[in-house]
C-alpha positions, 0 to 999 in steps of 0.5 A, a space after each residue: 476470366 480473361 486471364 484464365 482464357 489467356 493461360 489456357 491459350 498459352 498451355 495449348 500453344 495458341 498465339 493470341 490475346 484473350 478478350 471479352 469476345 472469347 469470354 462470351 463465346 466460352 459462356 455460350 458453349 457452356 450453357 448449350 452443353 448444359 442444356 443438351 445434358 439435361 434434355 438427354 437425361 429426361 429422354 432416357 438413354 439412347 439405344 443404337 439399333 444395328 440393322 444387319 439385314 439390307 433394306 431390300 431383304 426386309 419382308 413386310 409380311 414376316 409376321 405370322 398370317 392370321 386366319 381369315 374371319 369367317 362370315 357368319 351365315 344367316 339361317 332361313 329361320 333367322 331371315 324369316 324372323 327378321 322379315 316378320 318382325 314388323 308384323 310381330 311387333 306391331 300386331 301380335 306383340 302388342 296383342 300379347 301385352 294386353 293379357 295379364 290373367 285378369 280378363 279384358 276390359 271394354 277398352 282392351 277388348 276394343 283394342 284387340 279387335 282393332 289390332 286383328 282387323 288392322 292385321 287383315 286377318 279377316 272378319 271370320 277368323 277375327 271374330 272366332 279369335 276374339 271370342 276365344 280370347 275373351 274366355 281365355 283371358 279370364 284364366 289366372 295364368 293366361 299371360 303373354 307367354 300363354 297367349 303365344 302358345 294359344 295363338 300358335 295352336 289356334 292359327 295352326 289348327 286353321 291352316 294345317 289341313 291345307 298343308 298336309 299333302 303339299 307336293 314336295 316336288 315343288 321345293 326339292 328336285 330328286 332325279 330318282 323320284 321325279 317323273 316327266 315334266 312338271 308344269 307350273 303356271 304362275 299367276 297374279 295381279 300386276 306388281 305382286 312379284 311374279 316375274 322375280 318369283 319365277 326367276 328365283 324358282 328357276 334359280 333354286 331348281 337348276 341349282 338342285 340339278 333340274 333341267 328348267 324351261 321358262 315361258 315368258 308369257 307376259 307378252 304385254 310388258 317387254 321389261 318383264 321379259 327382259 328381266 326374266 331373261 336375265 334371271 334365266 341366263 344366270 340360272 342356266 335355264 332355257 327361256 322361250 319368248 316371243 315378240 311383244 304383243 304376241 298371243 300369251 297362250 301361244 308362248 305357253 304352248 311353245 314353252 311346254 312343247 320345248 320342255 317336252 321335247 328336251 325332257 325338261 324336269 320343270 316348265 315354269 310359265 309366267 303370265 301377264 299380270 291382270 286385275 281379278 275384277 276384269 272378267 275378259 282378262 280372267 277368261 283369257 287366262 283360263 284359255 291359256 291354261 286349257 291350251 296346255 292340255 293339247 300337249 299334256 292332259 294333266 297340264 298344268 300340274 300346279 297353278 300358284 298365285 303370287 300375293 303381295 302381303 301388303 295387299 291385305 284384305 284385297 288379297 282374299 278377293 284376289 285369291 277367290 277370283 283366281 281360284 274360281 277361274 283356274 283352280 289354284 293349287 298353291 300360294 306364294 306370299 311375297 314381300 312379307 318383310 315390308 308389311 304388318 298386314 300378313 294376316 290375310 294368309 290365314 283367311 285364304 288358306 282356311 277358306 279355300 283350303 289352298 296351301 302356301 307353298 313359298 314365302 318371300 321376305 326380301 329381294 335375294 334368292 335366299 329370301 324365298 323359301 318353301 313354306 313351313 307352317 311351324 317355322 312361320 308361326 314361331 317367327 310370327 309370334 317370336 315364340 
């Protein structure tokens, strides 16, 4: 090997004598070259990419722009169905599952009564419904779907009469047909959601082009007035407020005076929350209503009671007392998404013949909408 290297030296004109170190070096070069050859063959042929565009001129957004993904809008029917899903699953869904066209056993009958009373549907309506179901359950084709159809018609029959002549001006402002200033008084117990509801109503009406004046007559809670101010500022509505502790009747009077002077389309009056069992407070509320008649003999055009759906059977008692003092013209059911005890609506509507005007299933403005009986029952029964 040394001789081979020496001959190579002489052939290329290199002066020197080959030794063992040269042999080791030559062998090392050979194996390094061989290893590189096998590595490149496994990795595949190397491609050389010629960048003909200067780096500064390369555009990162050269790919065609994709159209933005359109956010799916949720309809009111979908909101309502979602809001009532708890009531549907925990009451009406369980009830429907009991029927198979073979009648009701004693245990099943007991479960029917338990579910109805648990839904706060009221003793009168619960008794009528139970008796009807005992007979219907004996029919061979009375299954879960047949039960839904029966219940839909049963509840509609008891609620429909009150909803036949609801003033649509409560929901939709039409400048061509709207006349004068419509005065709407909002009442209810503490925590029912009056202030938030008024803010949502003001927002909905101003969005339709109405001129709205709001009277912050809950002068006992500064936080309520401040909250209502935020709603009115967002909605572009005019709000009349007074110092904390001022006479609520006086604030209502001033708000209506302002509304009449500027030719407002609506005057919404908040009131202090009060327990229906406190006679003196209910009498004061009645006086607040009478004061308005000094400016407008027909005022208020509507007195709407806000009811928290969670209240249950106590809501019936509330409605009776407020109706006795003020003569309710409508109900607003709030927080229907947080409870399965919304059955009291049926009893109140039937016993007082007072319609539900609005229903709320959440916190946003879009979660409060006008009440439609067919939509409500369809969502409640998942029909």
